[in-house]
C-alpha positions as CSV (number, residue, x, y, z in Angstrom):
1,M,0.0,0.3,-0.2
2,R,1.4,3.2,-1.3
3,I,0.5,5.0,2.4
4,E,2.5,2.3,4.5
5,E,5.8,3.1,1.9
6,W,5.4,6.7,2.5
7,L,5.0,6.4,6.3
8,G,8.0,4.5,6.3
9,D,10.4,6.5,3.3
10,E,9.5,9.6,6.4
11,G,10.5,7.6,9.3
12,F,7.0,6.5,11.3
13,K,7.1,3.7,12.9
14,L,3.5,1.6,12.0
15,W,1.4,-0.8,13.8
16,K,-1.7,-2.3,12.1
17,I,-4.9,-1.5,14.2
18,P,-7.4,-4.5,13.5
19,D,-11.0,-2.8,13.1
20,Q,-13.6,-4.8,11.1
21,D,-15.3,-1.6,10.9
22,T,-12.5,0.0,8.5
23,H,-10.7,-1.3,5.4
24,F,-7.2,-0.3,6.9
25,S,-6.4,1.5,10.1
26,Y,-2.8,2.3,11.4
27,K,-1.4,3.6,14.5
28,L,1.6,5.9,13.6
29,N,4.4,7.4,15.4
30,R,7.7,9.4,15.0
31,D,9.8,11.0,17.1
32,D,8.9,14.7,16.6
33,G,5.2,14.4,17.3
34,H,2.2,12.5,18.6
35,P,1.1,9.3,18.0
36,L,-1.8,9.4,15.4
37,V,-4.1,6.9,13.5
38,V,-4.6,6.7,9.7
39,L,-7.8,4.9,8.9
40,Q,-10.2,4.2,6.1
41,P,-13.5,3.7,7.1
42,R,-15.6,0.9,5.5
43,T,-18.5,3.8,5.0
44,K,-16.0,6.0,3.0
45,A,-14.4,4.8,-0.3
46,D,-13.0,8.0,-1.0
47,S,-11.3,9.2,2.0
48,I,-9.1,8.6,5.1
49,Q,-9.2,9.7,7.7
50,V,-5.7,11.4,10.0
51,V,-7.1,11.0,13.9
52,G,-5.3,12.3,17.2
53,E,-6.9,11.5,20.6
54,I,-6.1,13.6,23.8
55,K,-6.8,11.5,27.3
56,L,-7.1,12.7,30.8
57,N,-6.5,9.9,33.0
58,K,-8.7,9.6,36.3
59,K,-6.9,12.2,38.4
60,N,-6.8,14.9,36.0
61,Q,-10.9,14.2,35.2
62,E,-11.5,14.8,39.0
63,K,-9.6,17.5,38.5
64,L,-11.4,19.3,35.6
65,L,-14.7,18.5,37.4
66,A,-13.4,20.3,40.6
67,I,-12.7,23.7,38.5
68,P,-15.8,26.1,38.9
69,E,-18.3,25.7,36.3
70,K,-18.4,29.0,35.0
71,E,-14.6,29.1,34.6
72,K,-14.5,26.0,33.1
73,R,-17.2,26.6,30.6
74,F,-15.2,30.0,29.7
75,L,-12.0,27.7,29.5
76,L,-13.6,25.5,27.4
77,F,-15.0,27.7,25.0
78,D,-11.4,29.2,24.5
79,L,-10.7,26.0,23.6
80,R,-13.1,25.1,21.2
81,M,-12.4,28.9,19.4
82,G,-8.5,27.9,19.1
83,L,-9.8,24.6,17.5
84,L,-11.6,26.4,15.0
85,S,-8.5,27.8,13.3
86,T,-6.8,24.5,13.0
87,G,-9.4,23.1,10.0
88,C,-9.8,19.7,12.3
89,R,-13.0,18.2,13.5
90,W,-13.3,17.8,17.4
91,K,-15.6,15.7,19.9
92,F,-15.5,15.6,23.1
93,L,-16.3,12.0,24.0
94,P,-18.3,11.0,25.6
95,T,-19.8,14.3,26.0
96,L,-18.8,18.1,26.4
97,E,-20.0,18.3,30.0
98,S,-18.6,15.3,31.2
99,W,-15.4,13.9,28.5
100,N,-12.1,12.3,29.2
101,T,-11.2,12.4,25.6
102,I,-10.7,15.1,22.8
103,Q,-10.8,13.2,19.6
104,L,-9.3,15.5,16.2
105,S,-9.8,14.6,12.8
106,K,-9.5,15.3,9.5
107,D,-10.1,13.7,6.4
108,V,-7.8,13.6,2.7
109,F,-10.2,13.2,-0.3
110,F,-8.7,10.7,-2.9
111,D,-9.9,13.2,-5.4
112,G,-6.9,15.8,-4.4
113,F,-4.5,12.9,-2.5
114,S,-0.8,13.1,-2.7
115,K,2.0,12.9,-0.9
116,D,2.4,16.2,0.0
117,R,-1.2,16.7,1.0
118,F,-1.2,13.4,3.3
119,F,1.8,14.7,5.0
120,E,0.1,18.4,5.5
121,I,-3.0,16.6,7.1
122,I,-0.8,14.6,9.5
123,G,0.9,18.0,10.5
124,T,-2.3,20.0,10.9
125,V,-3.8,17.0,13.2
126,N,-0.4,16.7,15.1
127,R,-0.2,20.6,15.6
128,A,-4.6,20.5,16.8
129,V,-2.9,17.7,19.2
130,T,-0.3,19.9,20.6
131,L,-2.3,22.9,21.0
132,V,-5.1,21.1,22.9
133,C,-2.2,19.4,25.1
134,L,-0.8,23.1,25.7
135,S,-3.9,24.5,26.4
136,L,-5.0,22.4,28.7
137,E,-1.7,22.5,31.0
138,W,-2.0,25.9,30.6
139,K,-5.5,26.8,31.7
140,F,-6.2,24.1,33.9
141,D,-2.7,22.6,34.9
142,I,-3.7,19.3,33.4
143,K,-1.1,16.9,31.7
144,S,-3.1,15.0,29.4
145,Y,-1.7,12.0,27.4
146,V,-2.0,11.0,23.5
147,S,-2.8,7.6,22.9
């Protein structure tokens, strides 16, 4: 597969993720970035997704819950405003009110698919993950981890 070759050529380590809902799914990592997932859902014949997930452990979830509601709403609003500039979709999982994971993703459609475009999307998602990690640390004093 061309994607595997490109990622290997650029120094990424790849791990195949078994997933019956995708045509393929790979976890990838390189020393200068966060772990990401590249996948093609079975429901999408014309695109692939690059996904990053930021997670909070139980201790940091409790720390987030302890922040006064008004302050937490403002800080999360500010975080979402920052995410708007990334060009990525985001989801707070399981819900915005009670979350332990922020999932960031961006699609690459095959009609504009090239090595340059693919790595541009990987860089975009990686920077968005960095934005979230830094924001959580700066605004909430919460250290997150990327899975």
